[in-house]
N, C-alpha and C positions, 0 to 999 in steps of 0.2 A: 710563638704564641703560647702563653701560659694556659694550663688546663683550666677550663671553665670560662676562659675569655671568649667573647663572641667575635667572630670575624665580621668585618663590615659587610652589610647586606649587598652592596654594589659589587664587592669582590666575589661573593658567592654566586650571584646570578649573571655576572658578566665576566666570563672566563675566557682568556685567549687560549685557543687550542694549539698544541705543539705543531710546528711546521716541519720539523725534521723527524726522521724515523729512527734516530739513534736511541737505543734502549737505555733506560735508567739502570744503573748497576744494582739498585735495591729492588728492582722489579723482578719477580720470579719469571724465568723464561719457560713458557709452556706453549704447547701447540694448540691451535684452535680445534674444537671438537669436530669430528667428522664421523662418517660411517664406520671407519676403521678403528676409532678409539672411543666408541660410545660406552664401553665398559668403564673407562676412566672417568667419563663424565658422570656416569651413575655413581661411581665411588665418591666423586666430589659432592654430588647431591646428598649422598648418604651422610658424609661428614658434617655437612651443614645442618641437616635435619637432626643429627645426633647432638650437635652443639646447641641447637635451639631447645630441644626437649630435655636436655640435661638439667640437673638441679644444682649446678655449681653456683654458689652465691657470688663469686667474684671471677667472672671469665677474664681471660687474658686479653687485654686490648691489643697488644701486638699481634697475637695469633689471629684475632678477628680482622685486623687490617690486612694481614697476608691473605686471609681467606677472601676478603673483598677483592683484592687485586687478581687473585686466581679466577674468581667468578667473572670479573669484568673482562679479562683477556679471553675467557672462554665463551663470552656472550651468554652467560646463563642468567637471563633476565628473571626467570621465575625464582631462581635462588636469591637474587637481589631482593625480590619481594619477600621471600622467606626470612632474609636477614633483617629487613625492616620489621617484620613481625616479631623477630627475636628482640629487637630494641624495645618494642612496646611491651613484650612480656617481661623483659628485664626491669622496666620501670614499674610494672605491677608487682614484681618481686620486691623491689626496693621499698614500695609503699608499706610493706609489712615489717620493714626494719625499723630501728629506733629513729625517732624524730630528729635526733641530733645529727644523723648522717644524711637526712633526706635532701637538704639543699645542695650538699656537695655532690651527691650522686645524680641529682637532677641536672646539675651543671655538666657533669661528665657525660650523661646521656645526650644532652644538647650538642656537645662537642662531637661525640661519636656520630650522631645523625648528620651533622653538617659536613664532617669529613666524608662520610659515605655519599652525601649529596654532591660534593666536589668531585669525587671519583666518577659518579654517574655522568656529570656534565662533561668531564674530560674524555671519557671513554665512549660515550654513546652520542652520536650526532642527533638522532631523533628517538629519544626514549619512548618506550611504549606508554600508552595512557594508563594502563593498570599499574605500572611502576610509579608514575607520578602520583597516582591516587594514593598509593601506600605511603609516599612521602608526606602527602597532606595529612593522612591519618596520624603518622608519627609525630609531625610537628604539632598537630592539634592536641594529641594526648600529652605532649610535653609542655603544652601551654603557650607555644610560640605561634600565635595566630598570624603575626605579620609574615613570617616565613611561609606558613601554610597558604596564605592568600597569594603570595608571590608565585609559589609553585602552581597554584590553580591558574593564575593568569598566564603562565608559560605553556599551558596545554592548548594546542592549536584547535582541537575539536573535542571539548569536554563532553563526556557522556553523562547519562543521568546519575550514575554512581559518583562521578566527579562532583557534580552540583550538590548531591546529597551529603557528600563527605565534608565539603567546606561549610555547608549550611549547618551540619551537625556540630562542627567545631565552634562556629559562632554561638550556636545554641548552648552548648555545654560550658562555654567560657563567659556567657552572660553579655555578649556584644549584641544587644537586642536590635539596635537600629540597623547595624550591618546585616544581621540575620534576616530582618524583614525585607531589606533592600535586595538581598541575594535571592530570597524566595520569590519576590515579584519579578525578578529578572529571568527566572528559570523558564525555558521554553516549554517544559512539561513538568508536572508534579505527580508524584505517586504517594502512597500511604506513608512512606518514610519521610518524605518532604513535609507533609502536613503534620505528622507526629513530632518532628524536630521543632517545627515552629511553635506548636502548642506547648511542648515540653520546655522550650526556652523561656516562654512567658511564665509558665507554671512554676518552674524551679526558682525563678527570681522574683516571685511574689506578685506578678502583674496579673491579678485575677481578671480584671475587666478585659484586657487585651487577649488573654487566653480564651475567654468565653466568646469574644468577637470572632476569633479565628475558628473556633469550634462551630459557631453558627454559619460562618462563611463556608466551612467544610461541608456542612449539611446541605448547603445550597449548590456549591460548585464541585465539591470533591466527594460526593456521596458514595461513589463506588470504592473509595479508599478507606472508608471507616473500618476499623478492626479492633481487636481486644486491647491493643496497646493504647489506642485513642481513648477508649472508655476508661481503662485503668488510670491513665494520666489525669483525666478529668475527675474521676472519683477521689483520687488521692488529693488533688487540689481542693475539692469540696471539703474533704475531711480536715485538711490543714487550716482552711479558712473558716471552718464552721458553717458552711453554706448548706443547710439541710434541704431547703426547698430546691436549690439547684441540683443537689444530689439525687432527689426524687425524680427530677426531670431526666437526668442522665440514666437513671434506672429504667424509666419508661422507654427511653431511646434504645436501650439495650434489648428490651423485650421485643419492640417492633422491628429492630434491625436484625434480630435473629431470624425473623421470617424472610427478610430481604436476602440474607446470605443463602438460605435454603432454596428460595425461589430462583436466585441467580444461578445456583448450581444446577437446578432442574433445567433451566433454559439452556445453559451451556452444554449439558449432556443430552438435550432433546428428550428428556424424560417427562413426557406429557402426562402419563398416568400418575407418576409421583407428584407432579405439580398439581394435578387435580385433587389428590388426597390432602396436600397442604392447604389448598383452597378450601376444602370442606372443613378442615380444622380451624382455619381463620374465621369462617362463618360462625362456627360454634362458639368461638372465644370472643366474638364481638369486635374483631379487628377489621372487619370488612369495610368500615367507613373511614379507616385511617388512610389518608391520602398517599403516604409513602408505600404502604402495603399494597393498596390497589394499583398504584403505578407499577410496582414490581410484578404484580399478577399480569397486567397488560403486557409487560415486557416478556415475561415467561411464555405466555401463550403465543405471542408473535414469533419468538425464537423457535418454538415447537411447531410453527406453521399452522396454528389453529386460530386463524384470523377472526372467525365468527365468535369464538369464545372471548378473544381479546376485545372485540367490539362490544360484546355484552357487558363485560366488566367496566369498560370505559363509559358506556352510556349510563350505567347505574351509579357511577361515582357522584356523590352529592356535591363535592368540590374538586376542582382540578387546578393544578399549577403547571408551570412550564415543563416540569419533568413528566407529568401525565400526558400532556399533549405531544411532547417529543417522543415518548415511548410508542404512542399509537402511530405517529407520523413515520418514524423509522421502521416500525413493523410493516406498514403498508409498502414502503419503498423496498425493503429487503425481500418481500414476498412477491414482488412484481406488480404491485398495485400503485404505480407511480401517479396516476391521475388522482386516485383517492388521497395520496399523500399531499398533493398540491391543494386539493379541496379542503382537507382538514387544517392545513396551514391558514387558509383564508378564514375558516371558521374561528380559529384561534385568535386571529387578528380582530375579527368582529367582536369577540368576547373581551377584548382589551388586554389580552395576555401578550406581553412583550417577549419575543423569541430571544434565546441566547445564541451563542455562536454555533453550538451543536445542532440546534433546531434549524437555523438558517442554512448551515452547511448541508443538512440532510435534505431539505426541500430543494436546494439547488441541484443536488445529486439526482433527485427524482426528475427534475427538468432535463438533466443531461440524458437520463435513460429514455425520456420521451423525445429527445432531440428538439425540445421546445425552446428555441433561441429567444423568442420574444418574452416569454414569462421569465426565463432565466435572467435576461437583461434587466427586467423589473426588480428581481431580487438582488441583482448586483447594485442597482441604485439604492435599494433599501440598506444594503450593507454599508455603502458609502455614507449615507445620511446618519445611520445609527452608530457608526464607528466600529461595527463588527468586522469590517474589512481587515482590521489589524490582526484578527485571530487567524492562525494558520489553517485551521479547519475550513474556514469560509474561503480563504484564498485558494486553497487546494481544490475545493469543490468548483470554484469558478474556472480554474485552469482546465479541469476535466470537462466542465460544461461546454466551453468554447471549442475544445478539442473534439468532443463528440458531435457537436453541431456543425463541424466543418469550418469553423472560423479559426483556422490555425494561427493567423497573425494576431488575433485578439488573445488567443490562448498564450502565445509567447509573450505578448505585451504584459499580460497579467502576471506571468511568471517573473518577468524582469522587474515589475513594480513591487514585488514582495521583498520586504526587508529581511525576513527570516525564511529559509527554505529547509525542508527536511527530505527524507527519502521519498515520501509520498509526492512531494512537489515535483521532484525530478522525474519520478516514474510516470506521473500524469502527463507531463509534456512529452516524454519519450513515447508513451503509448499514442498520443495524439499524432505525432509525426509518423509513427509506425502505421497507423490506419490510413494515412495518406500515401504510404509507400515511399516516403522520402528517406531512403536508407542512409544516405550520407549524413543528413541532419540528425537522424535517430542515433547513429553510431557516434557522431561527434558529441551529442549530449550525454550519451552513456559514458564515454571516456572522460568527459568533463566531470561527471558525477563521481567517478572513481578517483579522479585527481583531487576532488574536494575532500576525500577521505570518508565519503559516505559508503555505506554497505548496501549494495543492491540486493533485492529479494527476488523471489520467484517471478513476481509480476514484472519486474524490470527486465528480466531475461526473456520473458514471453514477448515483450515489446521489441527488443532488439533482434530476437530470433525471427519474429514475424516480418520485420523490416528486411532482414537478409533474404527471407523466403520470397517476398514480393518483388525484390530487386534481382533475384537470381544469384545472390552472392553465396554460393554453396560452401566454398572453403572458409570464408569468414564466419558463416553460421556454425560450421563444425568447430572452429576455434573457440567461439563463445560458449558452445555447448560443453566442450571439454573444460574450459576455465570455470564454468559454473560449478562443475563437480569437483575438480581438483583444487582450484585456488580459493573458491568461495564456500566450499563445503555444503552446497545446496543439493539435496536429493531431487532428481527430476521427477516431476509429476506427469500424469497423462497429457496435460496441455503442452508440456515441453517436448515430449515425444511426438505429439501431433505436429508441432511446429517443424520438427526435423523431418517427419514423413512428408509434410507439405514442401519443405525446402528441396528435398531430393526429387519428389515426383513432379512438382511444378516445373522443374528444370529438365524434365525428360529422363532423369536417371531412375527409371522405374525398377530396374533390376537391383540397383543399390538400395532403393527404398525397401524392396522385398527382403534383402539381406539384413537391413537394419531392423526391420520388424521381427525377423526370426531370432535376432540376438537380444531383443528387448526382454527385461525381467518379467513382463506381463504382457498380455495381449492388448492391442490398441482398443480405444473406446470407439463408439459409433462415429464420432467426428473424424477420427484417424482413418478408419476404413473408408468412409465417404470421401475423404480427401484423396486417398489413393485411387478410388474408383473414378472420381471426377477427372483426375489426370490421365487415367487409363483411357477414358473416353476421348479426351482431347488429343492424345497421341495415338489413338486407335489400337491400343494393345489389348487384344481380346483375352489372352491367357491370364494376365495379371488382373484385368478387369473382372473376369469371372471369379477368380480367387477372392478378390476384395468383396464382390457382391455376395458370394456364398458366406463369407465370414460375417458380413454385416447382417445378412438374413438370419444367421444362427444366433447372433447377439441380440438383434431387435427385429423379430419377424414382422412387426407391424410398421416398421420404418419404410416409408415409400421411396426413400432416396435410392436404395439398391435397385428397385424396379425401374425408376425413372432414368437413372444414369446408365444402367445396363441397356435399357431400351434405346438410349441415345447411341450406344456403340453399335447395336444391331441396325438402327436406322441409317447410320452413316455408311454401313456396308450394304444397305438396301436389303437386309434380311427381314422382310416384313412379316413373315410367318412367325419368327421368333419374337418380334415386337408384339404381335397379336397374342401369342401365348403368354407373354409376361403380363399383358393387360388383363387377360382372363384370370390369371393367377391372382392379380390384385383384387379383382371383383369377388372371386371365390373366397378369399381370405378376409374380405371386408377392409382391405387397406385403401385408404383414401389419400390422395395427393393434396398437400396444402396448396390451395389456389393462390397463384401469384397475384399480387396487387401492389400498386404504387400510390403514394399520397403526397399532397402538397398543401402547405398551410398558407392561407391568404386572409388577411384581416381577422385574425384570431379564430378562423374556422378551418377545419381540416376537410379537404376534398379527396375522396378515395376513388381509385379507378381499378378495374380489372380488365382483362383482355376483351376486346369487342364490346366494351361497356357502353350501353345506350341510356343509362339511368340518370345521367347528369342533365340538369335543365339547360346546360350550355353545350349539349352534344352536337348540335348542328354547327355551331361556331368551331368547336374542337375538330370535328372531322373535316370541315372546310379548310381549316388551317393546316391540317396534316396533308391534304391533297396538294395544296400549294407548295408545302415543304418538299414532298416527294418529287414533284416536277423539278424543282430547283436542285435537289440532291442528285437526281439522275443526270442532270446537265453537268454537274460537277464531277461525275464519275462514280457515284455510289451504285453498287451492285448488291442486291439483297442476298444474304447468306442463308440458303434454304436448308442447310444441314441442321438448323435449329428448329425445324418443323418436324415433329416426330409422328407424322401422319402420312399415310399413303394416299395422297390426294393430288389433283392437278397442280401444275406450276402456278397458275393464276390464283388458285385458292391458297397456296402456300404464301405467295407474295402478300395477299390480303391479310392473312393471319399475322405475318410479320409486321405489316404496317400498323396494325391495331393492338400491339403489345401495350401493356398497362403503362410502362414508363414513358412511351411515346405520347400517350393520351395526356399524362400529367404534364409533360414538357410543353405540349401544345397549349394546355390551359395556362401554364405560366407565361408563355409568350404573349397570350392575349391579355392577361390581367396584371401581371407583375410589372411595376414600372421599369423602364429600360435601364435606369441607373442602379438597379439592384440585381444581385445574382438570383437565378432561379434555383430553388432548393427542392429536390425531389428525393423521396425515401422509398425504398423497395424492400419487401420482406424476404425476397430470395436473391440469389446472386444474379447480377445483370448478365443477360445473354450476349453472345459475341456480336450478333447482328445489331442489337440496340446500341451496344457500345460504339460500333463503327458509325451507325446512323447519327448518334448524338454528336460525334466529332464533326460530321458534315453540317449539322444544324448550328453548332456553335460558330462555325466559320461563316455560314451564310447569313445568320442573324446578328453576328458580332456581339453575342451575349455570353456571359459566364453561366455555365450550368453545372451545379453541384449535385451529384447523385450519390447517395449513401445506400449501398446494398447490404446484404446480410454479412458481408465480409469486411468491406473497406469503403473509403471515399474515392470518388472519381471527380476530379475537377476538369471540366471540358472548357477549353478556351482557344480561340483562333484555330480550330481544327485539330487540336491535339489534346491528349489526356494526361493528367499528372501521373498516372500509373505507368506511362510509357508502353502501353499495350501489353503489359505483363501483369496479369491478375488471376 
């Protein structure tokens, strides 16, 4: 092939790999880099860097080819990337040369890039994405958009940088239709994406389209506005002589300056700084600007000053979807999920149409409330409005059904999604983890890895929790180690708590103690409470006391240490120690969170506490319980009185157990919930062992499905068994 002649594109992208292992005589024979010859690898890297940074105007093509072969046989992929950078820099150097040589040198650069591309295809079975990204950049800068696009299409899982690279190439070369199509196909856009689109239209004189994109950015990509966006628009206004448009851009710059500062204050939780900016905004008459006011609402919400956010929101003279969304998200993120649903209804009554982010946020609030009925209504809204196609909405629905215990609906929603990201997979993994279905959780996690997606800390919490609830100690250890060594994720307190739970729940209390002593920091309150709970279950007084004392030192007002330690003493019938702990709680003003259970029926929530007589249906409920108790005893049910932490007669203990809050809620469900629907009960504390056993008998006797969501996980009772396998 003559220099400057283009190889056919089919030959470049469809290359037969050599089947024999006989070495080419022209190929330099070198060893693969290993720990013993890392110095040689560093020398090779140094030679490449020196070649790239040198100012030689005419580098030797033959020497460069030899260097490529050495790099490929040593698997130095970062050096390949560096060499691609060299090609781009060489072209920049050639641009400074005389115009008479520019076409010849451009042709030579094209040939060099294609030869390097051929070497990559032959030597690397699965080239790294970052390497292919550099090829796209190289072809783009050489003006060969066809080859750049083919490289992009060869990437199995393009990242955001890949999308932006090909988009930028189309933008700079003036392929405006392809540029717009690529932008619309992107799963996510950032500031670089928007700026490339605007720049493409601006550079090729399409004023109207550039302004349309800018206005769309103000509506959809407001968070991505930056100085490059404003600079591009101002230059366009100058070139086109659009003075009025330039003034509008100037005004945008002024108000979005406030947005940047307020966003920073919210991100840093700098409430006092945010208040000072708010005062300045009032003095400069920007308080009625809808964008500035929305940013103030967002800042106060992120700083957990909900009252201030509400004040700003109520005083706004006009509100758009961004304003309503800022308040709705603020409620949801600060634990006011009911208010989030209420304000969404208010927004609808005002005639404001929600966008995908608004709808996804209110669905997330329904998930936090475990409100399946309202969440299903928003699902219908998403289908009618078409917002179901947005991944933010679909992910929220997967989470909703998972948190409401409808695991089949959650999986069905996941399967219906055309595009899935890490959040989608993590949502389903977490759903199965809460059910304690370790096999499905682990299978999904491995499928996620096989898809080339990168798990985050939340993904690992899901899979570690599943291992803990299924007693898969060794498997949990493997995932914990891989999280650190293979995925480079630094464990957070939640990950360490999962490991403490994994060991202690399986009865390996001494191993749990050793693990805690080797941790880089002390466990948090949940970690100590987890160890204490397991110590109570296995009757280990020594480790239980150590965990209780550590928890008391960390949180003196936390009742968990008193309650769980009382349980250990009560199981050993050491009633004096139980009484002493209770006196200590009273003296220090520590109050136990009262246990309660609730059930939703016909859009109304019915709440029950132990021995509750406040319900208008109490007579029916207690009558139903008496009938159930008789049938349960006939089936072999024996009350577990170890869960009564009071020194009272046996008959009183049995009465206390029979009237636990979850049993009252289940009896209510048996009376009123139609037989073809499952009974869904929610509890603020962990379900006790006696209630867990009793509910298995109830599900068998009544032939009903009973779903109980406690503070830790879901329990699906059916035909006398529980989905947790009696391990929770």
